[in-house]
C-alpha positions as CSV (number, residue, x, y, z in Angstrom):
1,M,-30.4,-31.3,73.0
2,L,-29.1,-33.5,70.6
3,I,-32.2,-33.4,68.6
4,H,-32.9,-29.6,68.9
5,G,-29.4,-29.1,67.6
6,F,-29.8,-31.8,65.0
7,R,-32.9,-30.3,63.3
8,P,-31.7,-27.1,61.9
9,R,-28.6,-29.0,60.3
10,L,-31.1,-31.7,58.9
11,A,-33.1,-29.0,57.5
12,A,-30.0,-27.4,56.0
13,A,-29.0,-30.8,54.6
14,L,-32.1,-31.4,52.9
15,A,-32.6,-28.1,51.5
16,A,-28.9,-28.8,49.5
17,T,-30.0,-31.9,48.5
18,A,-33.4,-31.2,47.0
19,L,-33.2,-34.3,44.9
20,P,-31.8,-33.2,41.5
21,L,-32.3,-35.8,38.9
22,A,-28.8,-36.2,37.1
23,L,-29.2,-37.6,33.4
24,V,-27.1,-40.9,34.2
25,F,-25.7,-40.9,30.6
26,A,-24.8,-37.4,30.0
27,A,-21.2,-37.8,30.2
28,P,-19.2,-40.9,28.7
29,S,-17.4,-40.6,32.1
30,L,-20.5,-41.8,33.9
31,A,-19.7,-42.0,37.7
32,Q,-22.5,-44.6,38.8
33,A,-25.3,-46.3,37.2
34,P,-27.9,-46.4,40.2
35,A,-30.0,-49.8,40.8
36,P,-33.6,-49.1,40.7
37,A,-35.2,-49.1,43.9
38,P,-36.7,-52.5,44.9
39,A,-40.3,-53.1,45.0
40,A,-42.3,-53.4,48.5
41,A,-42.7,-56.9,49.3
42,Q,-46.3,-58.0,50.2
43,A,-46.6,-59.1,53.8
44,P,-48.1,-62.2,54.9
45,A,-51.5,-61.7,56.7
46,G,-51.5,-60.4,60.1
47,Q,-47.7,-59.1,59.8
48,A,-46.8,-55.5,59.3
49,P,-46.1,-54.4,55.8
50,A,-42.6,-54.3,54.5
51,D,-43.0,-50.8,53.2
52,P,-45.6,-49.2,55.5
53,V,-47.3,-46.2,55.1
54,V,-46.3,-43.7,57.6
55,A,-48.2,-40.4,56.6
56,R,-50.7,-39.4,54.3
57,V,-50.9,-35.7,53.2
58,N,-54.3,-35.1,51.4
59,G,-54.4,-38.7,50.6
60,K,-50.9,-38.5,49.0
61,E,-49.1,-41.5,50.9
62,I,-45.4,-41.3,52.6
63,R,-43.9,-44.8,52.8
64,L,-41.1,-46.0,54.9
65,S,-39.1,-46.5,51.8
66,D,-39.3,-42.7,51.0
67,L,-37.8,-42.1,54.3
68,A,-35.0,-44.3,53.5
69,D,-34.6,-42.6,50.3
70,A,-34.5,-39.0,51.8
71,A,-31.9,-40.4,54.3
72,Q,-29.6,-41.6,51.4
73,G,-28.9,-37.7,50.4
74,L,-27.8,-36.9,54.0
75,P,-24.4,-36.2,54.8
76,A,-22.6,-39.6,56.3
77,E,-22.5,-38.1,60.0
78,M,-26.6,-37.7,59.6
79,R,-27.0,-41.3,57.8
80,S,-25.6,-42.6,60.9
81,M,-28.1,-41.6,63.3
82,P,-30.4,-44.1,64.6
83,P,-33.4,-44.5,62.5
84,G,-35.8,-43.7,65.6
85,M,-34.0,-40.6,65.8
86,L,-33.7,-39.6,62.1
87,Y,-36.8,-40.7,60.6
88,P,-39.3,-38.7,62.6
89,L,-37.4,-35.5,61.7
90,L,-37.2,-36.5,57.9
91,L,-41.0,-37.3,58.1
92,D,-41.5,-33.8,59.2
93,Q,-39.5,-32.5,56.3
94,L,-41.2,-35.0,53.7
95,I,-44.6,-33.6,55.2
96,D,-43.7,-30.2,54.4
97,R,-42.5,-31.0,50.9
98,A,-45.8,-32.5,50.3
99,A,-47.7,-29.6,51.5
100,I,-45.9,-27.1,49.2
101,V,-46.4,-29.4,46.2
102,D,-50.3,-29.7,47.3
103,L,-50.5,-25.9,47.5
104,A,-48.5,-25.6,44.1
105,R,-51.0,-27.7,42.5
106,K,-53.9,-25.9,44.1
107,R,-52.8,-22.8,42.6
108,G,-52.5,-24.4,38.9
109,M,-48.5,-24.1,39.0
110,D,-48.4,-27.7,37.5
111,K,-50.4,-26.5,34.3
112,E,-48.1,-23.5,33.8
113,P,-46.2,-24.1,30.5
114,A,-42.7,-23.6,32.3
115,V,-43.2,-25.8,35.1
116,A,-44.8,-28.5,33.0
117,R,-42.0,-28.8,31.1
118,Q,-39.8,-29.1,34.0
119,I,-42.1,-32.0,35.5
120,A,-41.7,-33.4,32.3
121,R,-38.1,-33.4,32.1
122,A,-37.7,-34.7,35.7
123,Q,-40.1,-37.6,34.7
124,D,-38.0,-38.6,31.7
125,Q,-34.7,-38.5,33.7
126,A,-36.1,-40.7,36.2
127,L,-37.2,-43.1,33.7
128,Q,-33.7,-43.1,32.0
129,Q,-32.2,-43.6,35.6
130,A,-34.2,-46.5,36.4
131,L,-33.8,-48.2,32.8
132,I,-29.8,-47.8,33.0
133,G,-29.9,-48.9,36.7
134,R,-31.9,-51.9,36.0
135,D,-29.9,-52.6,32.6
136,V,-26.5,-51.6,33.6
137,G,-26.4,-51.9,37.2
138,P,-26.1,-55.6,37.6
139,L,-22.8,-55.6,35.3
140,V,-21.1,-53.4,37.7
141,N,-20.2,-55.6,40.7
142,E,-17.0,-57.0,42.0
143,T,-17.5,-60.6,40.7
144,E,-18.2,-59.3,37.0
145,L,-15.5,-56.8,37.1
146,R,-12.9,-59.5,38.3
147,A,-14.0,-61.7,35.6
148,R,-13.4,-58.9,33.2
149,Y,-10.0,-58.2,34.8
150,D,-8.9,-61.7,34.3
151,R,-9.8,-61.7,30.5
152,E,-8.4,-58.6,29.8
153,I,-5.6,-57.6,32.1
154,A,-4.1,-60.3,34.4
155,G,-1.2,-62.1,32.8
156,K,-1.0,-59.9,29.8
157,P,2.0,-57.7,29.0
158,G,1.7,-54.3,30.5
159,E,2.2,-51.0,28.4
160,E,5.5,-50.2,27.3
161,E,7.5,-47.8,29.3
162,V,10.7,-46.0,28.6
163,H,13.4,-44.7,31.4
164,A,14.7,-41.4,30.3
165,R,16.7,-38.3,31.2
166,H,16.3,-34.9,29.7
167,I,17.8,-31.5,29.7
168,L,15.3,-28.3,29.4
169,L,16.8,-25.4,27.9
170,G,15.2,-21.9,27.0
171,S,16.5,-22.0,23.3
172,E,17.2,-24.0,20.2
173,A,20.6,-22.7,20.0
174,D,21.5,-23.8,23.6
175,A,20.0,-27.3,23.2
176,K,22.3,-27.9,19.8
177,G,25.1,-26.7,21.9
178,V,24.4,-29.3,24.6
179,I,23.8,-31.9,22.0
180,A,27.2,-31.2,20.4
181,E,28.9,-31.4,24.1
182,L,27.1,-34.7,24.7
183,K,28.7,-36.0,21.6
184,K,31.9,-35.3,22.5
185,G,31.7,-37.3,25.6
186,G,29.9,-34.8,28.0
187,D,28.3,-36.1,31.1
188,F,24.7,-36.1,30.7
189,A,23.7,-35.8,34.3
190,A,26.2,-33.5,35.5
191,I,25.1,-30.9,32.5
192,A,21.6,-31.6,33.4
193,K,22.5,-30.6,37.1
194,A,24.5,-27.6,35.9
195,R,22.2,-26.2,32.8
196,S,18.9,-27.7,32.9
197,S,16.0,-25.3,33.6
198,D,13.7,-28.2,35.0
199,K,15.4,-28.1,38.6
200,A,12.9,-30.5,40.0
201,S,14.4,-33.6,38.0
202,G,17.9,-32.7,39.3
203,D,20.1,-34.7,36.9
204,G,17.4,-35.0,34.5
205,D,16.3,-38.3,35.5
206,L,12.5,-38.8,34.9
207,G,12.5,-42.4,35.6
208,F,10.0,-44.8,33.8
209,F,6.7,-43.4,32.2
210,K,4.4,-44.4,29.5
211,K,3.7,-42.7,26.6
212,G,0.4,-40.9,27.6
213,D,2.3,-39.6,30.6
214,M,4.4,-37.0,28.7
215,V,3.0,-34.2,26.1
216,A,2.9,-35.5,22.7
217,E,6.4,-34.2,21.2
218,F,8.5,-35.0,24.1
219,A,6.8,-38.8,24.2
220,E,7.3,-39.2,20.3
221,A,10.9,-38.2,20.6
222,A,11.6,-40.8,23.7
223,F,9.7,-43.7,22.4
224,G,11.4,-43.4,19.0
225,L,15.2,-43.9,20.5
226,K,16.9,-47.0,21.8
227,A,18.4,-47.2,25.1
228,G,21.7,-45.4,25.0
229,Q,20.5,-42.9,22.3
230,I,20.1,-39.3,22.6
231,T,18.2,-36.9,20.3
232,E,20.0,-35.7,17.3
233,T,17.8,-32.3,17.2
234,P,16.5,-30.7,20.0
235,V,12.7,-31.4,20.9
236,K,10.6,-28.2,21.3
237,T,7.3,-28.5,23.7
238,Q,5.3,-25.9,25.4
239,F,7.9,-26.1,28.2
240,G,10.9,-25.2,25.9
241,W,13.8,-27.2,23.9
242,H,14.5,-30.7,25.2
243,V,17.7,-32.8,24.9
244,I,16.6,-36.4,25.8
245,R,18.6,-39.7,26.4
246,V,16.8,-43.0,26.8
247,E,18.2,-45.0,29.8
248,G,16.2,-48.2,29.3
249,R,12.8,-49.9,27.9
250,R,10.3,-52.2,29.5
251,N,7.0,-53.4,29.5
252,A,5.4,-52.5,32.8
253,P,3.7,-55.2,34.9
254,P,-0.1,-55.3,34.4
255,P,-1.7,-53.4,37.0
256,A,-3.5,-55.1,40.2
257,F,-7.3,-55.2,40.0
258,E,-7.5,-52.8,42.7
259,E,-5.6,-50.3,40.4
260,A,-7.6,-51.3,37.6
261,Y,-10.9,-51.0,39.2
262,D,-11.9,-47.7,38.3
263,G,-11.3,-47.9,34.8
264,L,-12.8,-51.3,34.4
265,R,-16.0,-50.1,36.1
266,S,-16.1,-47.1,34.0
267,K,-15.8,-49.0,30.8
268,T,-18.4,-51.5,31.5
269,I,-20.8,-48.6,32.4
270,Q,-20.1,-46.8,29.2
271,E,-20.5,-50.2,27.2
272,G,-23.5,-50.9,29.1
273,V,-25.1,-47.6,28.3
274,Q,-24.0,-47.7,24.6
275,K,-25.8,-50.9,24.5
276,V,-28.9,-49.5,25.8
277,L,-28.7,-46.7,23.7
278,A,-28.3,-48.8,20.6
279,E,-31.5,-50.7,21.6
280,A,-33.5,-47.3,22.3
281,R,-32.4,-45.9,19.1
282,V,-33.6,-49.3,16.7
283,G,-36.9,-48.2,14.9
284,L,-36.6,-44.6,16.3
285,A,-38.3,-41.8,14.2
286,V,-36.2,-38.8,14.5
287,E,-36.9,-35.5,13.0
288,R,-34.2,-32.7,12.8
289,F,-35.0,-29.0,12.7
290,N,-32.9,-25.9,12.3
291,L,-32.8,-23.8,15.5
292,D,-35.1,-21.2,14.3
293,G,-37.8,-24.4,13.7
294,T,-37.6,-24.4,10.0
295,P,-37.3,-27.7,8.5
296,R,-33.8,-29.2,8.0
297,R,-32.1,-30.2,4.8
298,A,-29.4,-32.6,4.6
299,T,-27.1,-29.6,2.9
300,D,-27.9,-27.3,5.9
301,E,-25.3,-26.8,8.6
302,A,-25.6,-26.2,12.2
303,Q,-26.9,-22.5,12.9
304,P,-26.1,-20.6,16.0
305,P,-28.9,-20.3,18.3
306,P,-31.5,-17.2,17.8
307,A,-30.9,-14.3,20.4
308,P,-33.3,-14.5,23.2
309,A,-36.3,-12.3,23.0
310,R,-35.8,-9.5,25.5
311,R,-38.7,-9.1,28.0
């Protein structure tokens, strides 16, 4: 019963993970640099091969590593199934895929221009993934990231922070009135409770924050004040008009390795990809054309794409 119930869910999962090949350096915020698949080891004479052939479809081999790769694209619940139960079901799916590919080739679909372009793009993307994985992957491990943490973050002063309060008002005139009241000795916390439209902060206390935590206009004003100072003029942001008082300043302690991990990993990947890209561009012959296919001159500006032809 378990297998019968599992088959349709497995088929649905395989359909949902139809092996899309994402271009690994398409965005600076690259999430992962996949490591290349290891080559199959040669087994000693008399022993089973390390990566045996588990099926052939019109001569095309399906190996054990293909099943392992397919399993990685499944939800965790299915990956936890015993291989002896999971792999035969995966093999059925891979045989079906190979059969469909074989039929498509028999019909000459791989020669159709649109399909040929897709195949070429997939091949290019696979090569890009393999190169990035091989060159950048070894840099992204805990030992390397901890060493970078020790060099760049540990033991160094953290980012400057400010502890501030604010009173948010709907007009400049109201904000100027509050500033005048404060200069006469008014209690900042009491006025914030009574008149600020930012009810979430109660008495206006925002705690400590870094410059990048606030909108630019607010941050510039707050970080320009000394402890105990109040803004001389109202500060306008998208939220309204602010009266700001700085309570204190400090350098935040450096983040722990666990807190810095994602940032260090992302930075390491970005730098690794840029290094690969710089090497790839050495001696590269690049010709640029206008979007209509005509030769592009240095004085040409980017042109809007031509309208697609109507069918």
